[in-house]
Biotite code that builds the C-alpha atoms (Angstrom):
import biotite.structure as struc

atoms = struc.array([
    struc.Atom([-0.922, 8.461, -7.085], chain_id="A", res_id=1, res_name="MET", atom_name="CA", element="C"),
    struc.Atom([-2.575, 7.992, -3.722], chain_id="A", res_id=2, res_name="LEU", atom_name="CA", element="C"),
    struc.Atom([-4.975, 5.338, -2.597], chain_id="A", res_id=3, res_name="ARG", atom_name="CA", element="C"),
    struc.Atom([-7.073, 5.658, 0.563], chain_id="A", res_id=4, res_name="VAL", atom_name="CA", element="C"),
    struc.Atom([-8.944, 2.635, 1.891], chain_id="A", res_id=5, res_name="ASP", atom_name="CA", element="C"),
    struc.Atom([-11.484, 3.484, 4.586], chain_id="A", res_id=6, res_name="LEU", atom_name="CA", element="C"),
    struc.Atom([-12.724, 0.683, 6.803], chain_id="A", res_id=7, res_name="SER", atom_name="CA", element="C"),
    struc.Atom([-15.876, 1.267, 8.799], chain_id="A", res_id=8, res_name="THR", atom_name="CA", element="C"),
    struc.Atom([-15.708, 0.565, 12.531], chain_id="A", res_id=9, res_name="PRO", atom_name="CA", element="C"),
    struc.Atom([-16.829, -2.682, 14.042], chain_id="A", res_id=10, res_name="GLU", atom_name="CA", element="C"),
    struc.Atom([-18.563, -2.519, 17.423], chain_id="A", res_id=11, res_name="CYS", atom_name="CA", element="C"),
    struc.Atom([-17.987, 1.198, 17.760], chain_id="A", res_id=12, res_name="GLY", atom_name="CA", element="C"),
    struc.Atom([-14.280, 1.099, 16.933], chain_id="A", res_id=13, res_name="GLY", atom_name="CA", element="C"),
    struc.Atom([-12.459, 3.800, 15.003], chain_id="A", res_id=14, res_name="PRO", atom_name="CA", element="C"),
    struc.Atom([-12.543, 4.293, 11.254], chain_id="A", res_id=15, res_name="VAL", atom_name="CA", element="C"),
    struc.Atom([-9.206, 3.141, 9.834], chain_id="A", res_id=16, res_name="VAL", atom_name="CA", element="C"),
    struc.Atom([-7.914, 4.998, 6.796], chain_id="A", res_id=17, res_name="ALA", atom_name="CA", element="C"),
    struc.Atom([-4.961, 3.262, 5.153], chain_id="A", res_id=18, res_name="ALA", atom_name="CA", element="C"),
    struc.Atom([-3.061, 5.759, 3.016], chain_id="A", res_id=19, res_name="LEU", atom_name="CA", element="C"),
    struc.Atom([-0.849, 4.346, 0.273], chain_id="A", res_id=20, res_name="ARG", atom_name="CA", element="C"),
    struc.Atom([1.299, 6.251, -2.170], chain_id="A", res_id=21, res_name="GLY", atom_name="CA", element="C"),
    struc.Atom([1.973, 9.987, -2.120], chain_id="A", res_id=22, res_name="GLU", atom_name="CA", element="C"),
    struc.Atom([-0.074, 12.614, -0.303], chain_id="A", res_id=23, res_name="LEU", atom_name="CA", element="C"),
    struc.Atom([0.734, 15.891, -2.002], chain_id="A", res_id=24, res_name="ASP", atom_name="CA", element="C"),
    struc.Atom([-1.073, 18.982, -3.244], chain_id="A", res_id=25, res_name="ALA", atom_name="CA", element="C"),
    struc.Atom([-2.603, 17.040, -6.150], chain_id="A", res_id=26, res_name="ALA", atom_name="CA", element="C"),
    struc.Atom([-4.290, 14.510, -3.845], chain_id="A", res_id=27, res_name="ALA", atom_name="CA", element="C"),
    struc.Atom([-4.987, 16.529, -0.737], chain_id="A", res_id=28, res_name="VAL", atom_name="CA", element="C"),
    struc.Atom([-8.543, 17.700, -1.501], chain_id="A", res_id=29, res_name="ALA", atom_name="CA", element="C"),
    struc.Atom([-9.955, 14.216, -2.092], chain_id="A", res_id=30, res_name="ASP", atom_name="CA", element="C"),
    struc.Atom([-8.164, 12.752, 0.917], chain_id="A", res_id=31, res_name="VAL", atom_name="CA", element="C"),
    struc.Atom([-9.264, 15.560, 3.189], chain_id="A", res_id=32, res_name="GLU", atom_name="CA", element="C"),
    struc.Atom([-12.860, 15.171, 2.014], chain_id="A", res_id=33, res_name="THR", atom_name="CA", element="C"),
    struc.Atom([-12.841, 11.417, 2.693], chain_id="A", res_id=34, res_name="ALA", atom_name="CA", element="C"),
    struc.Atom([-11.254, 11.716, 6.137], chain_id="A", res_id=35, res_name="LEU", atom_name="CA", element="C"),
    struc.Atom([-13.350, 14.724, 7.123], chain_id="A", res_id=36, res_name="ALA", atom_name="CA", element="C"),
    struc.Atom([-16.569, 12.848, 6.304], chain_id="A", res_id=37, res_name="ALA", atom_name="CA", element="C"),
    struc.Atom([-15.639, 10.170, 8.858], chain_id="A", res_id=38, res_name="ALA", atom_name="CA", element="C"),
    struc.Atom([-14.413, 12.726, 11.393], chain_id="A", res_id=39, res_name="ALA", atom_name="CA", element="C"),
    struc.Atom([-17.564, 14.857, 11.106], chain_id="A", res_id=40, res_name="ALA", atom_name="CA", element="C"),
    struc.Atom([-19.632, 11.980, 12.466], chain_id="A", res_id=41, res_name="ARG", atom_name="CA", element="C"),
    struc.Atom([-17.724, 12.211, 15.745], chain_id="A", res_id=42, res_name="GLY", atom_name="CA", element="C"),
    struc.Atom([-15.760, 9.119, 14.868], chain_id="A", res_id=43, res_name="SER", atom_name="CA", element="C"),
    struc.Atom([-12.231, 8.431, 15.950], chain_id="A", res_id=44, res_name="TRP", atom_name="CA", element="C"),
    struc.Atom([-10.135, 8.063, 12.824], chain_id="A", res_id=45, res_name="VAL", atom_name="CA", element="C"),
    struc.Atom([-6.854, 6.171, 12.597], chain_id="A", res_id=46, res_name="VAL", atom_name="CA", element="C"),
    struc.Atom([-4.669, 7.230, 9.673], chain_id="A", res_id=47, res_name="ALA", atom_name="CA", element="C"),
    struc.Atom([-2.560, 4.154, 8.927], chain_id="A", res_id=48, res_name="ASP", atom_name="CA", element="C"),
    struc.Atom([0.519, 5.628, 7.252], chain_id="A", res_id=49, res_name="LEU", atom_name="CA", element="C"),
    struc.Atom([2.456, 2.382, 6.767], chain_id="A", res_id=50, res_name="ALA", atom_name="CA", element="C"),
    struc.Atom([1.991, 2.576, 2.994], chain_id="A", res_id=51, res_name="GLY", atom_name="CA", element="C"),
    struc.Atom([2.451, 6.323, 2.684], chain_id="A", res_id=52, res_name="LEU", atom_name="CA", element="C"),
    struc.Atom([5.670, 6.839, 0.746], chain_id="A", res_id=53, res_name="GLU", atom_name="CA", element="C"),
    struc.Atom([5.615, 10.649, 0.636], chain_id="A", res_id=54, res_name="PHE", atom_name="CA", element="C"),
    struc.Atom([3.758, 13.537, 2.209], chain_id="A", res_id=55, res_name="ILE", atom_name="CA", element="C"),
    struc.Atom([4.302, 17.241, 1.671], chain_id="A", res_id=56, res_name="ASP", atom_name="CA", element="C"),
    struc.Atom([3.283, 20.232, 3.767], chain_id="A", res_id=57, res_name="CYS", atom_name="CA", element="C"),
    struc.Atom([-0.133, 20.432, 2.108], chain_id="A", res_id=58, res_name="SER", atom_name="CA", element="C"),
    struc.Atom([-0.772, 16.847, 3.174], chain_id="A", res_id=59, res_name="GLY", atom_name="CA", element="C"),
    struc.Atom([0.315, 17.609, 6.739], chain_id="A", res_id=60, res_name="MET", atom_name="CA", element="C"),
    struc.Atom([-1.950, 20.667, 6.783], chain_id="A", res_id=61, res_name="ALA", atom_name="CA", element="C"),
    struc.Atom([-4.877, 18.537, 5.611], chain_id="A", res_id=62, res_name="ALA", atom_name="CA", element="C"),
    struc.Atom([-4.264, 16.020, 8.417], chain_id="A", res_id=63, res_name="LEU", atom_name="CA", element="C"),
    struc.Atom([-4.149, 18.875, 10.932], chain_id="A", res_id=64, res_name="ALA", atom_name="CA", element="C"),
    struc.Atom([-7.453, 20.282, 9.621], chain_id="A", res_id=65, res_name="ARG", atom_name="CA", element="C"),
    struc.Atom([-9.116, 16.859, 9.796], chain_id="A", res_id=66, res_name="VAL", atom_name="CA", element="C"),
    struc.Atom([-7.802, 16.382, 13.338], chain_id="A", res_id=67, res_name="ARG", atom_name="CA", element="C"),
    struc.Atom([-9.311, 19.707, 14.408], chain_id="A", res_id=68, res_name="GLU", atom_name="CA", element="C"),
    struc.Atom([-12.631, 18.828, 12.786], chain_id="A", res_id=69, res_name="GLN", atom_name="CA", element="C"),
    struc.Atom([-12.649, 15.401, 14.451], chain_id="A", res_id=70, res_name="ALA", atom_name="CA", element="C"),
    struc.Atom([-11.925, 16.920, 17.852], chain_id="A", res_id=71, res_name="ARG", atom_name="CA", element="C"),
    struc.Atom([-14.711, 19.477, 17.447], chain_id="A", res_id=72, res_name="GLN", atom_name="CA", element="C"),
    struc.Atom([-17.106, 16.611, 16.689], chain_id="A", res_id=73, res_name="ALA", atom_name="CA", element="C"),
    struc.Atom([-16.015, 14.599, 19.743], chain_id="A", res_id=74, res_name="GLY", atom_name="CA", element="C"),
    struc.Atom([-13.485, 12.294, 18.092], chain_id="A", res_id=75, res_name="GLY", atom_name="CA", element="C"),
    struc.Atom([-9.848, 12.569, 17.088], chain_id="A", res_id=76, res_name="ASP", atom_name="CA", element="C"),
    struc.Atom([-7.400, 11.696, 14.315], chain_id="A", res_id=77, res_name="LEU", atom_name="CA", element="C"),
    struc.Atom([-4.595, 9.376, 15.379], chain_id="A", res_id=78, res_name="LEU", atom_name="CA", element="C"),
    struc.Atom([-1.557, 8.639, 13.215], chain_id="A", res_id=79, res_name="LEU", atom_name="CA", element="C"),
    struc.Atom([-0.127, 5.136, 12.977], chain_id="A", res_id=80, res_name="ALA", atom_name="CA", element="C"),
    struc.Atom([2.906, 3.411, 11.482], chain_id="A", res_id=81, res_name="ALA", atom_name="CA", element="C"),
    struc.Atom([4.473, 6.588, 10.127], chain_id="A", res_id=82, res_name="ALA", atom_name="CA", element="C"),
    struc.Atom([7.526, 5.933, 7.980], chain_id="A", res_id=83, res_name="GLN", atom_name="CA", element="C"),
    struc.Atom([10.796, 7.844, 8.395], chain_id="A", res_id=84, res_name="GLU", atom_name="CA", element="C"),
    struc.Atom([9.999, 10.579, 5.835], chain_id="A", res_id=85, res_name="GLN", atom_name="CA", element="C"),
    struc.Atom([6.615, 11.249, 7.440], chain_id="A", res_id=86, res_name="VAL", atom_name="CA", element="C"),
    struc.Atom([8.102, 11.328, 10.942], chain_id="A", res_id=87, res_name="LEU", atom_name="CA", element="C"),
    struc.Atom([10.793, 13.714, 9.772], chain_id="A", res_id=88, res_name="ARG", atom_name="CA", element="C"),
    struc.Atom([8.185, 16.119, 8.397], chain_id="A", res_id=89, res_name="LEU", atom_name="CA", element="C"),
    struc.Atom([6.105, 15.838, 11.583], chain_id="A", res_id=90, res_name="LEU", atom_name="CA", element="C"),
    struc.Atom([9.190, 16.827, 13.563], chain_id="A", res_id=91, res_name="ILE", atom_name="CA", element="C"),
    struc.Atom([10.241, 19.641, 11.223], chain_id="A", res_id=92, res_name="LEU", atom_name="CA", element="C"),
    struc.Atom([6.748, 21.155, 11.222], chain_id="A", res_id=93, res_name="THR", atom_name="CA", element="C"),
    struc.Atom([6.469, 20.643, 14.994], chain_id="A", res_id=94, res_name="ARG", atom_name="CA", element="C"),
    struc.Atom([3.234, 18.728, 14.494], chain_id="A", res_id=95, res_name="LEU", atom_name="CA", element="C"),
    struc.Atom([4.720, 15.727, 16.317], chain_id="A", res_id=96, res_name="ILE", atom_name="CA", element="C"),
    struc.Atom([3.576, 17.350, 19.577], chain_id="A", res_id=97, res_name="GLY", atom_name="CA", element="C"),
    struc.Atom([0.057, 17.878, 18.241], chain_id="A", res_id=98, res_name="ILE", atom_name="CA", element="C"),
    struc.Atom([-0.786, 14.444, 16.860], chain_id="A", res_id=99, res_name="PHE", atom_name="CA", element="C"),
    struc.Atom([-1.067, 11.225, 18.782], chain_id="A", res_id=100, res_name="SER", atom_name="CA", element="C"),
    struc.Atom([1.429, 8.987, 16.935], chain_id="A", res_id=101, res_name="VAL", atom_name="CA", element="C"),
    struc.Atom([1.398, 5.203, 17.419], chain_id="A", res_id=102, res_name="HIS", atom_name="CA", element="C"),
    struc.Atom([3.673, 2.400, 16.157], chain_id="A", res_id=103, res_name="PRO", atom_name="CA", element="C"),
    struc.Atom([0.802, 0.495, 14.499], chain_id="A", res_id=104, res_name="SER", atom_name="CA", element="C"),
    struc.Atom([-2.808, 0.902, 13.450], chain_id="A", res_id=105, res_name="ALA", atom_name="CA", element="C"),
    struc.Atom([-3.797, -1.717, 16.024], chain_id="A", res_id=106, res_name="GLY", atom_name="CA", element="C"),
    struc.Atom([-2.180, 0.239, 18.833], chain_id="A", res_id=107, res_name="GLN", atom_name="CA", element="C"),
    struc.Atom([-3.774, 3.460, 17.636], chain_id="A", res_id=108, res_name="ALA", atom_name="CA", element="C"),
    struc.Atom([-7.181, 1.768, 17.463], chain_id="A", res_id=109, res_name="ALA", atom_name="CA", element="C"),
    struc.Atom([-6.721, 0.463, 21.005], chain_id="A", res_id=110, res_name="ALA", atom_name="CA", element="C"),
    struc.Atom([-5.891, 4.003, 22.173], chain_id="A", res_id=111, res_name="ALA", atom_name="CA", element="C"),
    struc.Atom([-8.875, 5.538, 20.379], chain_id="A", res_id=112, res_name="ALA", atom_name="CA", element="C"),
    struc.Atom([-11.523, 6.911, 22.635], chain_id="A", res_id=113, res_name="GLY", atom_name="CA", element="C"),
    struc.Atom([-9.143, 8.142, 25.309], chain_id="A", res_id=114, res_name="GLY", atom_name="CA", element="C"),
    struc.Atom([-6.702, 10.955, 25.648], chain_id="A", res_id=115, res_name="SER", atom_name="CA", element="C"),
    struc.Atom([-3.708, 8.777, 24.872], chain_id="A", res_id=116, res_name="HIS", atom_name="CA", element="C"),
    struc.Atom([-0.539, 10.217, 23.391], chain_id="A", res_id=117, res_name="ARG", atom_name="CA", element="C"),
    struc.Atom([2.519, 8.301, 22.320], chain_id="A", res_id=118, res_name="ALA", atom_name="CA", element="C"),
    struc.Atom([5.463, 8.995, 24.605], chain_id="A", res_id=119, res_name="LEU", atom_name="CA", element="C"),
    struc.Atom([7.885, 9.389, 21.700], chain_id="A", res_id=120, res_name="ALA", atom_name="CA", element="C"),
    struc.Atom([7.679, 9.333, 17.920], chain_id="A", res_id=121, res_name="PRO", atom_name="CA", element="C"),
    struc.Atom([7.961, 5.848, 16.473], chain_id="A", res_id=122, res_name="VAL", atom_name="CA", element="C"),
    struc.Atom([8.749, 4.664, 13.390], chain_id="A", res_id=123, res_name="ALA", atom_name="CA", element="C"),
    struc.Atom([-13.381, -1.266, 2.853], chain_id="A", res_id=124, res_name="GLY", atom_name="CA", element="C"),
    struc.Atom([-16.128, 0.770, 3.090], chain_id="A", res_id=125, res_name="ALA", atom_name="CA", element="C"),
    struc.Atom([-15.078, 2.808, 0.137], chain_id="A", res_id=126, res_name="PHE", atom_name="CA", element="C"),
    struc.Atom([-11.919, 3.548, -1.742], chain_id="A", res_id=127, res_name="VAL", atom_name="CA", element="C"),
    struc.Atom([-10.714, 6.849, -3.132], chain_id="A", res_id=128, res_name="VAL", atom_name="CA", element="C"),
    struc.Atom([-8.174, 6.593, -5.931], chain_id="A", res_id=129, res_name="ASN", atom_name="CA", element="C"),
    struc.Atom([-6.469, 9.850, -6.725], chain_id="A", res_id=130, res_name="VAL", atom_name="CA", element="C"),
])
């Protein structure tokens, strides 16, 4: 079961999406829809992964698609607080060089709006329950 809490930006800040649980093939469509809606508005989106216990390749692919959509709309998708399993999959899929990965959601939010990239991998408005 996956829970996604989306917080709307204050004073033009990024949308923060806190993912909790497991992002797998069963949950990917709803999560991608929720994140893509924020990204389509040209918003910067921070995916707070601190509570994400598991992600599979379909989840990674969804994040990559949302990132591309956000960038086309003038924003970006930044990853924050990725746990060991998520970092491992980012490395194995070679997506670690594509995403901007930050140690915390606060640091990712502070970096939003610029072309910031983490130097090395580091360890609501509405709610979607999947």
